[in-house]
GURO-305665 format. One line per 2 residues: number of its first residue (from 1); their letters; for each residue y, z, x of N, C-alpha, C. Coordinates in steps of 0.1 Angstrom, whole numbers, plus 5000, padded with zeros to 4 digits. Layout:
NUM = a = Y Z X Y Z X Y Z X  ...
***
This chain:
1 = ma = 7030 8412 5157 7037 8399 5153 7044 8402 5140  7056 8398 5138 7063 8400 5126 7059 8390 5115
3 = ti = 7059 8395 5103 7055 8385 5091 7067 8384 5083  7070 8371 5080 7082 8368 5071 7078 8370 5057
5 = ss = 7085 8378 5050 7083 8381 5036 7089 8371 5027  7081 8362 5022 7086 8351 5013 7084 8355 4998
7 = gi = 7076 8365 4996 7073 8368 4982 7062 8359 4976  7056 8350 4985 7047 8340 4980 7032 8344 4983
9 = am = 7030 8350 4994 7016 8352 4998 7009 8363 4989  6999 8359 4982 6992 8368 4973 6977 8365 4974
11 = da = 6969 8374 4969 6955 8372 4969 6950 8367 4955  6957 8371 4944 6953 8368 4931 6956 8353 4929
13 = ni = 6945 8346 4924 6947 8332 4922 6958 8328 4912  6961 8337 4903 6972 8334 4893 6986 8333 4900
15 = mn = 6987 8339 4912 7000 8338 4919 7000 8328 4930  6988 8321 4931 6987 8311 4942 6995 8299 4938
17 = lk = 6999 8291 4948 7007 8279 4946 6999 8267 4940  7005 8261 4930 6999 8248 4925 7009 8237 4928
19 = ei = 7004 8225 4930 7013 8214 4932 7021 8210 4919  7033 8206 4922 7042 8202 4910 7048 8188 4915
21 = sl = 7054 8181 4905 7061 8169 4908 7074 8172 4914  7080 8164 4922 7093 8166 4928 7103 8167 4917
23 = re = 7101 8161 4906 7111 8162 4895 7112 8177 4889  7101 8184 4892 7101 8198 4886 7108 8208 4896
25 = vr = 7112 8204 4908 7119 8213 4917 7132 8217 4911  7135 8230 4913 7147 8236 4908 7159 8227 4911
27 = pe = 7168 8225 4902 7179 8215 4904 7189 8218 4915  7190 8231 4919 7199 8234 4930 7194 8231 4943
29 = vp = 7181 8230 4945 7175 8228 4958 7180 8215 4965  7182 8203 4958 7188 8192 4965 7202 8195 4971
31 = tl = 7209 8204 4964 7223 8207 4969 7223 8214 4982  7212 8220 4985 7210 8228 4998 7205 8220 5009
33 = mv = 7201 8208 5007 7196 8199 5017 7206 8192 5024  7203 8188 5037 7213 8181 5045 7212 8166 5042
35 = sg = 7222 8159 5046 7223 8144 5044 7211 8138 5050  7204 8129 5043 7192 8122 5049 7179 8129 5047
37 = en = 7180 8142 5042 7167 8150 5041 7161 8146 5028  7147 8145 5028 7140 8141 5016 7129 8151 5013
39 = mv = 7127 8154 5000 7116 8162 4996 7103 8154 4997  7092 8160 5002 7079 8154 5003 7069 8159 4994
41 = ma = 7068 8172 4993 7058 8179 4984 7064 8192 4979  7059 8196 4967 7065 8208 4961 7053 8216 4954
43 = fq = 7054 8229 4954 7044 8238 4949 7051 8249 4942  7044 8255 4932 7050 8266 4924 7040 8276 4920
45 = tv = 7044 8289 4920 7037 8300 4914 7043 8300 4899  7043 8312 4893 7049 8313 4880 7064 8309 4880
47 = rd = 7071 8315 4889 7086 8312 4890 7091 8307 4904  7083 8311 4914 7087 8308 4928 7083 8294 4932
49 = qv = 7090 8287 4941 7087 8274 4946 7087 8273 4961  7078 8264 4966 7078 8261 4980 7080 8246 4981
51 = if = 7090 8241 4988 7093 8227 4989 7092 8223 5003  7083 8213 5006 7082 8207 5020 7091 8195 5020
53 = td = 7101 8195 5029 7109 8183 5031 7104 8177 5044  7111 8166 5048 7108 8159 5061 7115 8167 5072
55 = kr = 7122 8178 5070 7128 8185 5081 7124 8200 5081  7120 8206 5070 7118 8220 5068 7110 8224 5056
57 = if = 7107 8237 5055 7101 8242 5044 7111 8251 5036  7113 8249 5023 7122 8257 5015 7113 8267 5007
59 = vv = 7117 8279 5006 7111 8289 4998 7121 8293 4988  7118 8292 4975 7127 8297 4965 7120 8309 4958
61 = nv = 7126 8321 4959 7120 8333 4954 7128 8338 4943  7123 8337 4931 7131 8341 4919 7127 8356 4917
63 = qg = 7137 8364 4916 7135 8379 4916 7140 8385 4903  7135 8397 4900 7139 8405 4888 7133 8400 4875
65 = it = 7135 8407 4865 7130 8404 4852 7137 8392 4846  7150 8391 4848 7158 8380 4842 7157 8368 4850
67 = gk = 7154 8369 4863 7153 8357 4872 7166 8352 4876  7177 8360 4875 7190 8355 4878 7193 8356 4893
69 = ki = 7186 8366 4900 7187 8367 4914 7177 8358 4921  7181 8350 4930 7172 8340 4936 7175 8340 4951
71 = sy = 7165 8341 4959 7166 8340 4974 7161 8326 4978  7168 8321 4987 7165 8307 4993 7162 8310 5008
73 = fs = 7150 8305 5013 7147 8306 5027 7144 8292 5032  7149 8290 5044 7147 8277 5051 7140 8279 5064
75 = yp = 7129 8272 5066 7121 8273 5078 7120 8260 5084  7128 8257 5095 7128 8244 5101 7114 8241 5109
77 = ys = 7109 8229 5107 7097 8225 5115 7099 8226 5130  7112 8225 5135 7114 8225 5149 7112 8239 5155
79 = kv = 7111 8249 5147 7108 8263 5152 7094 8267 5150  7085 8258 5145 7071 8261 5143 7064 8260 5157
81 = qy = 7057 8270 5162 7049 8270 5174 7036 8264 5171  7030 8269 5161 7017 8263 5157 7014 8267 5142
83 = fg = 7004 8260 5136 7000 8264 5123 6985 8263 5121  6980 8269 5111 6966 8267 5108 6963 8267 5093
85 = ie = 6952 8262 5090 6948 8262 5076 6934 8269 5074  6932 8274 5062 6919 8280 5058 6915 8273 5044
87 = ta = 6904 8266 5044 6900 8260 5032 6894 8270 5022  6893 8266 5009 6887 8274 4999 6871 8274 5001
89 = gv = 6865 8285 4998 6851 8287 4999 6845 8290 4985  6832 8295 4985 6826 8298 4973 6832 8310 4967
91 = ld = 6833 8321 4974 6838 8333 4969 6853 8335 4971  6859 8329 4981 6873 8329 4984 6878 8316 4979
93 = id = 6883 8315 4967 6886 8303 4960 6900 8297 4963  6908 8304 4972 6921 8298 4975 6920 8293 4989
95 = se = 6930 8284 4992 6932 8279 5005 6945 8284 5010  6947 8284 5024 6959 8290 5029 6964 8281 5040
97 = ii = 6977 8282 5043 6983 8276 5055 6992 8287 5061  6991 8289 5074 6998 8299 5081 7007 8292 5092
99 = fa = 7019 8296 5093 7028 8290 5103 7032 8302 5112  7033 8299 5125 7037 8309 5135 7050 8302 5142
101 = fs = 7060 8310 5142 7073 8305 5147 7076 8310 5161  7085 8303 5167 7089 8306 5181 7094 8320 5184
103 = ng = 7099 8327 5173 7104 8341 5175 7092 8351 5172  7080 8346 5170 7068 8355 5167 7066 8358 5153
105 = ar = 7074 8353 5144 7073 8355 5130 7062 8346 5125  7055 8351 5113 7045 8343 5107 7048 8341 5092
107 = lq = 7044 8330 5087 7046 8327 5072 7033 8322 5067  7029 8327 5056 7016 8323 5049 7018 8320 5035
109 = fd = 7012 8309 5031 7011 8304 5017 6997 8303 5012  6995 8309 5001 6981 8308 4994 6982 8297 4983
111 = fk = 6973 8288 4983 6973 8277 4973 6960 8278 4964  6962 8274 4952 6951 8273 4942 6940 8264 4948
113 = sk = 6927 8266 4944 6916 8259 4950 6917 8243 4948  6924 8239 4938 6924 8224 4936 6935 8217 4945
115 = vd = 6943 8225 4952 6953 8219 4961 6946 8213 4973  6950 8201 4978 6944 8195 4989 6951 8200 5002
117 = ih = 6945 8210 5008 6951 8217 5019 6951 8207 5031  6941 8198 5032 6941 8189 5043 6953 8178 5042
119 = ki = 6957 8175 5030 6968 8166 5028 6981 8173 5033  6982 8186 5030 6994 8194 5034 6994 8195 5049
121 = sn = 6983 8198 5055 6981 8199 5069 6985 8186 5076  6981 8175 5071 6984 8162 5077 6999 8159 5076
123 = mv = 7005 8162 5065 7019 8160 5063 7027 8169 5073  7024 8181 5073 7031 8190 5083 7029 8186 5097
125 = sn = 7017 8181 5101 7015 8176 5115 7024 8165 5118  7026 8156 5108 7036 8144 5111 7050 8148 5115
127 = yi = 7054 8160 5110 7067 8165 5112 7068 8175 5124  7058 8181 5127 7058 8191 5138 7054 8185 5151
129 = l = 7044 8176 5152 7039 8171 5164 7047 8159 5169
***
């Protein structure tokens, strides 16, 4: 099964996603959204961001030393076949959400232990099911 490289999936907790306010989302992201699309939740590593909207998942991958090169990925909920979560444990302190798409590709995000993975799962379920 193919894995989508978003540049976000990491094991080190320093690179895991933490929740941010929607006001902290990069200013160009709303210009990439379609009419009537709304941001619901947003997360960030040091420079990269993952934004859940009511229609899709945006991944903003800032690259290079200067951060001038940026990749934008859009993953529509309509193409998600299934998804799963893994909660944080005692030794494994991060939580994860994994998406499987209709073309066989997979996308994984690792979150800091304080992120409510059940809240994310519930939100995603509302748009996928």
